[in-house]
C-alpha positions in Angstrom: -10.7 40.9 106.4 -7.6 41.7 108.2 -7.8 46.0 107.4 -11.8 45.6 108.4 -10.6 43.9 111.6 -7.8 45.8 112.2 -10.1 49.3 111.5 -12.2 47.8 114.2 -9.6 48.6 116.6 -10.2 52.0 118.4 -6.3 53.0 118.7 -3.1 52.5 117.1 -0.7 51.2 119.7 -4.2 48.3 120.4 -3.4 48.2 116.5 0.1 47.7 116.9 -0.4 45.3 120.2 -2.8 42.7 117.8 -0.8 42.4 114.5 2.2 41.9 116.5 0.1 39.3 118.6 -0.4 36.9 115.3 3.2 37.0 114.5 5.0 33.9 115.5 7.8 34.4 118.0 10.3 31.9 116.4 9.3 31.9 113.2 8.2 35.7 112.2 5.2 34.9 110.4 2.0 35.6 110.9 -1.3 33.2 110.8 -4.8 33.7 111.4 -6.6 31.5 111.0 -9.6 32.3 108.9 -7.8 34.7 106.9 -5.0 31.5 106.2 -8.7 29.3 105.2 -9.7 32.2 103.1 -6.7 32.7 100.9 -4.0 30.8 102.0 -1.1 30.8 104.5 1.3 33.1 102.9 -0.7 35.3 101.2 -2.0 36.0 105.3 1.0 36.7 106.1 2.2 39.1 103.7 -1.4 40.7 104.3 -0.6 40.7 108.4 3.1 41.9 107.9 2.1 44.9 105.8 -0.6 45.6 108.2 1.9 45.4 111.2 4.4 47.9 109.6 2.0 50.0 108.0 0.4 50.2 111.6 4.0 50.5 113.6 5.0 53.6 111.0 1.6 55.4 111.2 2.7 54.9 115.0 5.8 56.8 114.5 4.7 59.5 112.6 2.5 60.6 115.5 3.9 63.5 117.7 4.7 62.1 121.0 1.6 64.4 122.9 -0.7 62.6 120.4 0.8 59.3 120.8 0.9 59.5 124.4 -2.9 60.6 124.1 -3.3 56.8 121.8 -1.6 55.0 124.4 -4.1 56.5 127.1 -6.9 55.4 125.5 -5.6 52.1 124.9 -4.8 51.8 128.2 -8.4 52.9 129.6 -10.0 49.6 128.0 -6.4 47.8 128.8 -6.0 45.1 132.5 -2.6 46.0 132.7 -0.8 48.4 133.9 1.5 50.9 131.1 4.6 49.4 133.0 3.7 46.1 132.2 3.3 46.7 128.4 5.5 44.4 126.1 5.9 47.3 123.5 9.3 46.1 122.9 8.4 43.1 121.0 5.6 45.2 118.9 7.8 46.2 116.3 7.0 44.7 112.6 10.3 42.6 111.6 10.8 44.4 108.1 11.4 47.6 110.8 14.5 48.6 110.0 16.8 49.5 113.1 16.2 53.2 113.0 12.9 53.4 113.6 12.9 50.8 116.1 15.0 53.0 118.0 12.9 55.5 117.7 9.7 53.9 118.5 11.1 52.7 121.7 13.5 55.8 122.3 9.5 57.4 122.2 8.1 54.9 124.1 10.2 55.1 126.9 9.7 59.5 127.5 5.7 58.3 127.2 6.3 56.0 129.6 7.9 58.3 131.8 5.0 60.8 131.1 2.3 58.7 132.3 3.9 57.5 135.2 5.2 60.9 136.6 1.5 62.0 136.1 0.0 59.1 137.8 2.3 59.7 140.3 1.4 63.4 140.5 -1.7 62.2 140.8 -1.3 60.3 143.4 1.1 62.6 145.1 -2.3 65.2 144.9 -4.7 62.3 146.1 -2.8 61.7 149.2 -2.4 65.4 150.3 -6.1 66.2 150.1 -6.6 63.6 152.6 -4.4 65.0 155.2 
C-alpha cells in the first residue's frame, strides 16, 4: 500500500515531503493509520522509514538540474513559495551526516537559482512596463 501511495505523487520532492510528514518529530517513528491497521505499527514504521530513505537517496542521485526541475514541478502545484519550504526537516533520520550535508548544500543552491530566476523574470517584466 505504501509504495503505491507514494508512487502516485508525481515528484521526488513531493514524495520526500509526504514521507517526512508521516514521521513524528518527537519519536522519529512513522505513522500511517491505514498501514498500521493492516500491517501493524512496527511494520508500517519500518516500511515508511525504508521508503523515506529510498526516496531521499533517489533525490541525492539526481544532478542539480534535475533536482531543480523536480522542485519547480512540485512548486507549480504547491501553495507555498520555495523560500518557505521546510526543506531542512525532510532528510530521514536514517541518513548519514554527509548525505544530509550534501542534500542541504544542493537544496540551498537550487533555492538561490529559483530565486534568481524569479527575480530576473520580475525584472524583465518591470522593464517591459516602462
